[in-house]
N, CA, C and O atoms as a GROMACS GRO file, in nm:
protein
  456
    1ASP      N    1  13.216   9.859  12.493
    1ASP     CA    2  13.279   9.988  12.450
    1ASP      C    3  13.364  10.026  12.556
    1ASP      O    4  13.336  10.022  12.676
    2PRO      N    5  13.483  10.069  12.498
    2PRO     CA    6  13.566  10.110  12.577
    2PRO      C    7  13.531  10.277  12.646
    2PRO      O    8  13.568  10.315  12.757
    3LYS      N    9  13.471  10.340  12.570
    3LYS     CA   10  13.391  10.471  12.614
    3LYS      C   11  13.292  10.469  12.731
    3LYS      O   12  13.287  10.538  12.833
    4GLN      N   13  13.202  10.349  12.677
    4GLN     CA   14  13.127  10.334  12.769
    4GLN      C   15  13.204  10.282  12.957
    4GLN      O   16  13.160  10.301  13.070
    5ARG      N   17  13.296  10.232  12.920
    5ARG     CA   18  13.381  10.178  13.047
    5ARG      C   19  13.431  10.270  13.108
    5ARG      O   20  13.449  10.276  13.230
    6LYS      N   21  13.456  10.347  13.031
    6LYS     CA   22  13.505  10.494  13.107
    6LYS      C   23  13.425  10.561  13.156
    6LYS      O   24  13.451  10.631  13.254
    7ASN      N   25  13.273  10.553  13.085
    7ASN     CA   26  13.168  10.647  13.139
    7ASN      C   27  13.104  10.652  13.253
    7ASN      O   28  13.038  10.737  13.313
    8SER      N   29  13.158  10.465  13.285
    8SER     CA   30  13.103  10.420  13.413
    8SER      C   31  13.208  10.443  13.558
    8SER      O   32  13.186  10.405  13.673
    9PHE      N   33  13.314  10.511  13.512
    9PHE     CA   34  13.400  10.537  13.633
    9PHE      C   35  13.340  10.729  13.653
    9PHE      O   36  13.399  10.795  13.739
   10LEU      N   37  13.275  10.769  13.605
   10LEU     CA   38  13.198  10.921  13.608
   10LEU      C   39  13.092  10.914  13.684
   10LEU      O   40  13.011  10.822  13.670
   11TYR      N   41  13.073  11.030  13.793
   11TYR     CA   42  12.961  11.028  13.879
   11TYR      C   43  12.923  11.182  13.855
   11TYR      O   44  13.004  11.269  13.820
   12SER      N   45  12.738  11.208  13.887
   12SER     CA   46  12.683  11.343  13.864
   12SER      C   47  12.722  11.385  13.952
   12SER      O   48  12.702  11.291  14.029
   13LEU      N   49  12.783  11.485  14.029
   13LEU     CA   50  12.786  11.572  14.118
   13LEU      C   51  12.679  11.599  14.170
   13LEU      O   52  12.597  11.596  14.078
   14PRO      N   53  12.610  11.632  14.296
   14PRO     CA   54  12.465  11.694  14.331
   14PRO      C   55  12.462  11.798  14.259
   14PRO      O   56  12.573  11.834  14.219
   15LEU      N   57  12.359  11.870  14.223
   15LEU     CA   58  12.361  12.015  14.161
   15LEU      C   59  12.332  12.136  14.325
   15LEU      O   60  12.243  12.148  14.409
   16THR      N   61  12.438  12.189  14.302
   16THR     CA   62  12.377  12.289  14.418
   16THR      C   63  12.448  12.440  14.342
   16THR      O   64  12.520  12.443  14.242
   17LYS      N   65  12.402  12.548  14.419
   17LYS     CA   66  12.438  12.679  14.376
   17LYS      C   67  12.575  12.702  14.345
   17LYS      O   68  12.588  12.797  14.268
   18GLU      N   69  12.669  12.655  14.374
   18GLU     CA   70  12.799  12.646  14.349
   18GLU      C   71  12.868  12.589  14.191
   18GLU      O   72  12.953  12.631  14.113
   19ASN      N   73  12.764  12.453  14.201
   19ASN     CA   74  12.810  12.432  14.058
   19ASN      C   75  12.720  12.354  13.965
   19ASN      O   76  12.734  12.243  13.912
   20ASN      N   77  12.597  12.466  13.960
   20ASN     CA   78  12.494  12.453  13.897
   20ASN      C   79  12.521  12.459  13.712
   20ASN      O   80  12.465  12.526  13.625
   21MET      N   81  12.640  12.346  13.704
   21MET     CA   82  12.674  12.379  13.523
   21MET      C   83  12.556  12.319  13.427
   21MET      O   84  12.530  12.342  13.308
   22ASN      N   85  12.491  12.231  13.526
   22ASN     CA   86  12.385  12.197  13.416
   22ASN      C   87  12.265  12.123  13.511
   22ASN      O   88  12.268  12.117  13.634
   23ASP      N   89  12.176  12.076  13.438
   23ASP     CA   90  12.090  11.993  13.520
   23ASP      C   91  12.084  11.894  13.629
   23ASP      O   92  12.009  11.878  13.725
   24THR      N   93  12.191  11.830  13.582
   24THR     CA   94  12.266  11.692  13.657
   24THR      C   95  12.381  11.791  13.784
   24THR      O   96  12.402  11.770  13.904
   25GLY      N   97  12.418  11.866  13.719
   25GLY     CA   98  12.526  11.902  13.821
   25GLY      C   99  12.669  11.810  13.727
   25GLY      O  100  12.665  11.712  13.654
   26PRO      N  101  12.795  11.906  13.776
   26PRO     CA  102  12.897  11.869  13.701
   26PRO      C  103  12.956  11.733  13.713
   26PRO      O  104  12.927  11.678  13.819
   27VAL      N  105  13.032  11.660  13.629
   27VAL     CA  106  13.069  11.503  13.593
   27VAL      C  107  13.218  11.520  13.662
   27VAL      O  108  13.281  11.626  13.668
   28ALA      N  109  13.261  11.387  13.714
   28ALA     CA  110  13.374  11.390  13.807
   28ALA      C  111  13.387  11.245  13.785
   28ALA      O  112  13.304  11.157  13.764
   29GLU      N  113  13.544  11.248  13.800
   29GLU     CA  114  13.570  11.086  13.767
   29GLU      C  115  13.589  11.024  13.926
   29GLU      O  116  13.655  11.091  14.006
   30MET      N  117  13.522  10.883  13.971
   30MET     CA  118  13.542  10.820  14.097
   30MET      C  119  13.659  10.838  14.129
   30MET      O  120  13.734  10.828  14.032
   31PRO      N  121  13.718  10.864  14.239
   31PRO     CA  122  13.860  10.817  14.282
   31PRO      C  123  13.925  10.651  14.228
   31PRO      O  124  13.876  10.560  14.162
   32LYS      N  125  14.005  10.664  14.271
   32LYS     CA  126  14.109  10.556  14.200
   32LYS      C  127  14.131  10.486  14.313
   32LYS      O  128  14.131  10.546  14.421
   33TYR      N  129  14.156  10.317  14.306
   33TYR     CA  130  14.223  10.243  14.396
   33TYR      C  131  14.316  10.158  14.360
   33TYR      O  132  14.302  10.118  14.244
   34LYS      N  133  14.421  10.107  14.426
   34LYS     CA  134  14.476   9.986  14.362
   34LYS      C  135  14.488   9.911  14.488
   34LYS      O  136  14.512   9.942  14.604
   35CYS      N  137  14.448   9.740  14.388
   35CYS     CA  138  14.476   9.669  14.497
   35CYS      C  139  14.606   9.634  14.568
   35CYS      O  140  14.721   9.637  14.524
   36HIS      N  141  14.557   9.600  14.693
   36HIS     CA  142  14.730   9.559  14.755
   36HIS      C  143  14.716   9.420  14.816
   36HIS      O  144  14.814   9.345  14.818
   37LYS      N  145  14.595   9.379  14.869
   37LYS     CA  146  14.537   9.256  14.964
   37LYS      C  147  14.576   9.140  14.903
   37LYS      O  148  14.577   9.134  14.780
   38GLU      N  149  14.608   9.051  14.970
   38GLU     CA  150  14.636   8.904  14.935
   38GLU      C  151  14.533   8.820  14.946
   38GLU      O  152  14.462   8.847  15.043
   39VAL      N  153  14.486   8.696  14.860
   39VAL     CA  154  14.371   8.614  14.877
   39VAL      C  155  14.403   8.522  14.849
   39VAL      O  156  14.502   8.495  14.782
   40HIS      N  157  14.302   8.431  14.908
   40HIS     CA  158  14.364   8.267  14.845
   40HIS      C  159  14.228   8.234  14.727
   40HIS      O  160  14.114   8.279  14.739
   41ALA      N  161  14.266   8.167  14.644
   41ALA     CA  162  14.158   8.127  14.493
   41ALA      C  163  14.190   8.035  14.423
   41ALA      O  164  14.311   8.012  14.413
   42LEU      N  165  14.121   7.975  14.371
   42LEU     CA  166  14.107   7.863  14.294
   42LEU      C  167  14.044   7.894  14.157
   42LEU      O  168  13.936   7.952  14.153
   43LYS      N  169  14.097   7.864  14.066
   43LYS     CA  170  14.006   7.886  13.933
   43LYS      C  171  13.948   7.778  13.849
   43LYS      O  172  14.005   7.680  13.800
   44ILE      N  173  13.787   7.827  13.840
   44ILE     CA  174  13.718   7.737  13.849
   44ILE      C  175  13.654   7.656  13.713
   44ILE      O  176  13.552   7.686  13.651
   45LYS      N  177  13.763   7.527  13.683
   45LYS     CA  178  13.719   7.442  13.556
   45LYS      C  179  13.606   7.430  13.527
   45LYS      O  180  13.590   7.466  13.410
   46ASP      N  181  13.496   7.390  13.585
   46ASP     CA  182  13.393   7.331  13.545
   46ASP      C  183  13.260   7.347  13.649
   46ASP      O  184  13.295   7.343  13.767
   47ILE      N  185  13.145   7.362  13.633
   47ILE     CA  186  13.007   7.390  13.734
   47ILE      C  187  12.914   7.305  13.735
   47ILE      O  188  12.813   7.331  13.670
   48THR      N  189  12.920   7.226  13.782
   48THR     CA  190  12.836   7.075  13.746
   48THR      C  191  12.674   7.134  13.896
   48THR      O  192  12.689   7.169  14.013
   49ILE      N  193  12.551   7.122  13.821
   49ILE     CA  194  12.410   7.097  13.886
   49ILE      C  195  12.366   6.990  13.973
   49ILE      O  196  12.326   6.883  13.927
   50ASN      N  197  12.371   7.016  14.094
   50ASN     CA  198  12.336   6.898  14.191
   50ASN      C  199  12.156   6.904  14.168
   50ASN      O  200  12.082   6.977  14.234
   51GLY      N  201  12.120   6.827  14.082
   51GLY     CA  202  11.970   6.790  14.095
   51GLY      C  203  11.919   6.911  14.069
   51GLY      O  204  11.993   6.992  14.013
   52ASN      N  205  11.805   6.944  14.099
   52ASN     CA  206  11.712   7.057  14.121
   52ASN      C  207  11.775   7.147  14.208
   52ASN      O  208  11.770   7.124  14.328
   53PRO      N  209  11.852   7.278  14.152
   53PRO     CA  210  11.887   7.408  14.237
   53PRO      C  211  11.760   7.495  14.293
   53PRO      O  212  11.784   7.601  14.350
   54GLU      N  213  11.652   7.460  14.280
   54GLU     CA  214  11.564   7.524  14.343
   54GLU      C  215  11.552   7.413  14.483
   54GLU      O  216  11.575   7.459  14.595
   55GLY      N  217  11.530   7.324  14.473
   55GLY     CA  218  11.490   7.283  14.603
   55GLY      C  219  11.601   7.191  14.689
   55GLY      O  220  11.573   7.097  14.763
   56ARG      N  221  11.720   7.239  14.661
   56ARG     CA  222  11.843   7.180  14.771
   56ARG      C  223  11.921   7.281  14.805
   56ARG      O  224  11.943   7.389  14.748
   57ASP      N  225  11.967   7.230  14.916
   57ASP     CA  226  12.056   7.333  14.998
   57ASP      C  227  12.202   7.347  14.913
   57ASP      O  228  12.269   7.441  14.956
   58TRP      N  229  12.258   7.282  14.814
   58TRP     CA  230  12.402   7.278  14.774
   58TRP      C  231  12.366   7.240  14.624
   58TRP      O  232  12.371   7.125  14.580
   59PRO      N  233  12.329   7.356  14.551
   59PRO     CA  234  12.258   7.350  14.400
   59PRO      C  235  12.386   7.327  14.291
   59PRO      O  236  12.366   7.299  14.173
   60LEU      N  237  12.526   7.342  14.351
   60LEU     CA  238  12.655   7.361  14.244
   60LEU      C  239  12.743   7.267  14.292
   60LEU      O  240  12.728   7.183  14.382
   61THR      N  241  12.818   7.286  14.235
   61THR     CA  242  12.942   7.194  14.248
   61THR      C  243  13.062   7.261  14.187
   61THR      O  244  13.045   7.274  14.066
   62PHE      N  245  13.189   7.312  14.234
   62PHE     CA  246  13.266   7.382  14.182
   62PHE      C  247  13.416   7.253  14.173
   62PHE      O  248  13.470   7.195  14.267
   63HIS      N  249  13.451   7.244  14.012
   63HIS     CA  250  13.584   7.176  14.003
   63HIS      C  251  13.668   7.240  13.942
   63HIS      O  252  13.643   7.304  13.839
   64PHE      N  253  13.800   7.231  14.006
   64PHE     CA  254  13.891   7.346  13.996
   64PHE      C  255  14.010   7.316  13.917
   64PHE      O  256  14.050   7.201  13.937
   65GLU      N  257  14.103   7.406  13.806
   65GLU     CA  258  14.183   7.376  13.714
   65GLU      C  259  14.318   7.326  13.797
   65GLU      O  260  14.401   7.257  13.738
   66GLU      N  261  14.338   7.365  13.944
   66GLU     CA  262  14.460   7.372  13.971
   66GLU      C  263  14.446   7.222  14.084
   66GLU      O  264  14.377   7.214  14.185
   67THR      N  265  14.524   7.130  14.033
   67THR     CA  266  14.517   6.969  14.079
   67THR      C  267  14.520   6.971  14.253
   67THR      O  268  14.530   7.074  14.320
   68GLY      N  269  14.510   6.853  14.296
   68GLY     CA  270  14.500   6.809  14.401
   68GLY      C  271  14.362   6.912  14.527
   68GLY      O  272  14.373   6.902  14.649
   69PHE      N  273  14.288   6.968  14.484
   69PHE     CA  274  14.180   7.018  14.533
   69PHE      C  275  13.995   6.938  14.490
   69PHE      O  276  13.930   6.925  14.386
   70THR      N  277  13.981   6.914  14.584
   70THR     CA  278  13.864   6.831  14.559
   70THR      C  279  13.737   6.910  14.496
   70THR      O  280  13.728   7.032  14.512
   71PRO      N  281  13.657   6.852  14.436
   71PRO     CA  282  13.547   6.950  14.408
   71PRO      C  283  13.466   7.009  14.549
   71PRO      O  284  13.497   6.966  14.661
   72MET      N  285  13.362   7.108  14.529
   72MET     CA  286  13.321   7.163  14.624
   72MET      C  287  13.190   7.209  14.609
   72MET      O  288  13.162   7.268  14.505
   73LYS      N  289  13.123   7.195  14.679
   73LYS     CA  290  13.029   7.220  14.672
   73LYS      C  291  12.952   7.377  14.747
   73LYS      O  292  12.974   7.426  14.859
   74VAL      N  293  12.864   7.422  14.641
   74VAL     CA  294  12.825   7.573  14.705
   74VAL      C  295  12.678   7.567  14.709
   74VAL      O  296  12.612   7.496  14.634
   75ASP      N  297  12.636   7.636  14.789
   75ASP     CA  298  12.486   7.679  14.821
   75ASP      C  299  12.435   7.768  14.779
   75ASP      O  300  12.492   7.863  14.726
   76ARG      N  301  12.266   7.750  14.800
   76ARG     CA  302  12.214   7.881  14.707
   76ARG      C  303  12.207   8.042  14.749
   76ARG      O  304  12.151   8.133  14.688
   77GLU      N  305  12.259   8.045  14.836
   77GLU     CA  306  12.304   8.179  14.897
   77GLU      C  307  12.418   8.251  14.849
   77GLU      O  308  12.415   8.374  14.846
   78PHE      N  309  12.544   8.167  14.799
   78PHE     CA  310  12.650   8.193  14.742
   78PHE      C  311  12.648   8.226  14.604
   78PHE      O  312  12.699   8.320  14.543
   79LEU      N  313  12.552   8.095  14.553
   79LEU     CA  314  12.503   8.107  14.409
   79LEU      C  315  12.427   8.233  14.392
   79LEU      O  316  12.479   8.314  14.315
   80ALA      N  317  12.322   8.266  14.442
   80ALA     CA  318  12.236   8.439  14.416
   80ALA      C  319  12.329   8.522  14.452
   80ALA      O  320  12.338   8.613  14.369
   81ARG      N  321  12.402   8.531  14.540
   81ARG     CA  322  12.465   8.686  14.540
   81ARG      C  323  12.613   8.711  14.417
   81ARG      O  324  12.646   8.810  14.351
   82HIS      N  325  12.652   8.620  14.424
   82HIS     CA  326  12.775   8.640  14.323
   82HIS      C  327  12.750   8.561  14.140
   82HIS      O  328  12.808   8.608  14.042
   83ARG      N  329  12.685   8.478  14.135
   83ARG     CA  330  12.604   8.429  13.997
   83ARG      C  331  12.764   8.358  13.954
   83ARG      O  332  12.818   8.397  13.851
   84PRO      N  333  12.830   8.251  14.042
   84PRO     CA  334  12.936   8.244  13.962
   84PRO      C  335  12.927   8.156  13.816
   84PRO      O  336  12.827   8.093  13.779
   85GLN      N  337  13.070   8.169  13.738
   85GLN     CA  338  13.084   8.134  13.590
   85GLN      C  339  13.192   8.041  13.606
   85GLN      O  340  13.288   8.055  13.681
   86LYS      N  341  13.167   7.932  13.518
   86LYS     CA  342  13.331   7.886  13.446
   86LYS      C  343  13.421   7.988  13.410
   86LYS      O  344  13.401   8.089  13.344
   87GLY      N  345  13.516   7.948  13.460
   87GLY     CA  346  13.660   8.059  13.405
   87GLY      C  347  13.706   8.126  13.516
   87GLY      O  348  13.825   8.157  13.531
   88GLY      N  349  13.610   8.154  13.604
   88GLY     CA  350  13.631   8.267  13.699
   88GLY      C  351  13.692   8.230  13.857
   88GLY      O  352  13.714   8.113  13.889
   89TYR      N  353  13.710   8.313  13.925
   89TYR     CA  354  13.766   8.223  14.046
   89TYR      C  355  13.693   8.240  14.177
   89TYR      O  356  13.623   8.333  14.215
   90TYR      N  357  13.726   8.123  14.240
   90TYR     CA  358  13.666   8.122  14.372
   90TYR      C  359  13.729   8.182  14.467
   90TYR      O  360  13.817   8.103  14.502
   91VAL      N  361  13.734   8.286  14.534
   91VAL     CA  362  13.805   8.352  14.581
   91VAL      C  363  13.772   8.381  14.789
   91VAL      O  364  13.665   8.422  14.833
   92VAL      N  365  13.860   8.356  14.851
   92VAL     CA  366  13.880   8.362  15.011
   92VAL      C  367  13.954   8.458  15.079
   92VAL      O  368  14.072   8.429  15.096
   93TYR      N  369  13.912   8.575  15.129
   93TYR     CA  370  13.955   8.693  15.153
   93TYR      C  371  14.060   8.650  15.301
   93TYR      O  372  14.070   8.531  15.329
   94ALA      N  373  14.105   8.712  15.352
   94ALA     CA  374  14.186   8.722  15.463
   94ALA      C  375  14.083   8.697  15.581
   94ALA      O  376  14.104   8.630  15.683
   95ASP      N  377  13.941   8.780  15.539
   95ASP     CA  378  13.884   8.777  15.686
   95ASP      C  379  13.741   8.660  15.675
   95ASP      O  380  13.634   8.643  15.734
   96GLY      N  381  13.814   8.601  15.565
   96GLY     CA  382  13.704   8.480  15.513
   96GLY      C  383  13.587   8.473  15.494
   96GLY      O  384  13.502   8.391  15.527
   97TYR      N  385  13.584   8.601  15.415
   97TYR     CA  386  13.431   8.598  15.325
   97TYR      C  387  13.491   8.522  15.185
   97TYR      O  388  13.593   8.522  15.117
   98LYS      N  389  13.410   8.483  15.188
   98LYS     CA  390  13.408   8.405  15.020
   98LYS      C  391  13.315   8.470  14.894
   98LYS      O  392  13.203   8.519  14.885
   99SER      N  393  13.411   8.445  14.816
   99SER     CA  394  13.321   8.561  14.654
   99SER      C  395  13.390   8.454  14.534
   99SER      O  396  13.455   8.350  14.548
  100PHE      N  397  13.346   8.522  14.416
  100PHE     CA  398  13.345   8.472  14.273
  100PHE      C  399  13.405   8.583  14.234
  100PHE      O  400  13.366   8.687  14.286
  101SER      N  401  13.500   8.588  14.146
  101SER     CA  402  13.548   8.704  14.059
  101SER      C  403  13.560   8.659  13.891
  101SER      O  404  13.615   8.553  13.861
  102PRO      N  405  13.510   8.741  13.801
  102PRO     CA  406  13.526   8.704  13.663
  102PRO      C  407  13.659   8.685  13.620
  102PRO      O  408  13.732   8.778  13.656
  103ALA      N  409  13.714   8.599  13.557
  103ALA     CA  410  13.881   8.579  13.535
  103ALA      C  411  13.960   8.704  13.507
  103ALA      O  412  14.061   8.741  13.567
  104VAL      N  413  13.901   8.763  13.409
  104VAL     CA  414  13.935   8.929  13.379
  104VAL      C  415  13.954   9.005  13.488
  104VAL      O  416  14.070   9.039  13.512
  105ALA      N  417  13.878   9.036  13.552
  105ALA     CA  418  13.864   9.128  13.674
  105ALA      C  419  13.984   9.061  13.772
  105ALA      O  420  14.072   9.136  13.812
  106PHE      N  421  13.987   8.922  13.810
  106PHE     CA  422  14.073   8.883  13.919
  106PHE      C  423  14.214   8.883  13.825
  106PHE      O  424  14.301   8.961  13.865
  107GLU      N  425  14.245   8.804  13.707
  107GLU     CA  426  14.372   8.790  13.671
  107GLU      C  427  14.464   9.008  13.631
  107GLU      O  428  14.583   9.036  13.643
  108SER      N  429  14.381   9.079  13.601
  108SER     CA  430  14.430   9.185  13.620
  108SER      C  431  14.428   9.302  13.725
  108SER      O  432  14.439   9.424  13.716
  109GLY      N  433  14.406   9.203  13.844
  109GLY     CA  434  14.422   9.285  13.963
  109GLY      C  435  14.517   9.209  14.023
  109GLY      O  436  14.594   9.279  14.089
  110TYR      N  437  14.548   9.057  14.026
  110TYR     CA  438  14.615   8.988  14.098
  110TYR      C  439  14.758   8.896  14.029
  110TYR      O  440  14.764   8.856  13.913
  111THR      N  441  14.838   8.883  14.110
  111THR     CA  442  14.935   8.789  14.058
  111THR      C  443  14.955   8.720  14.160
  111THR      O  444  14.943   8.762  14.275
  112LYS      N  445  15.003   8.556  14.111
  112LYS     CA  446  15.046   8.405  14.205
  112LYS      C  447  15.148   8.461  14.280
  112LYS      O  448  15.259   8.497  14.240
  113CYS      N  449  15.102   8.464  14.391
  113CYS     CA  450  15.262   8.427  14.512
  113CYS      C  451  15.338   8.312  14.502
  113CYS      O  452  15.300   8.206  14.454
  114SER      N  453  15.443   8.336  14.547
  114SER     CA  454  15.508   8.222  14.551
  114SER      C  455  15.452   8.110  14.649
  114SER      O  456  15.508   8.001  14.657
   0.00000   0.00000   0.00000
């Protein structure tokens, strides 16, 4: 729902003597930021489960859409922190931080460099 999405950017300010408009205080839109960083990323074509995800250090393997990249095993910590899904992106930032980004968020914020 677009209305709910827009409301997720609103933030209730603390109630003070200066802004006691209602019980929760006035509502303001959070500041906007535009992405300008470069990252390395691969689109995840498929995810396979390696045996029992609860008992192994490497419960998942990512298979990528881009040719020439071998499948990559992902540890339990990455799985718990990022909850990766097929169709999203495995992302590595300039400082080495590794993350997952859903396709819609990634593709609306990044364009491929030459």
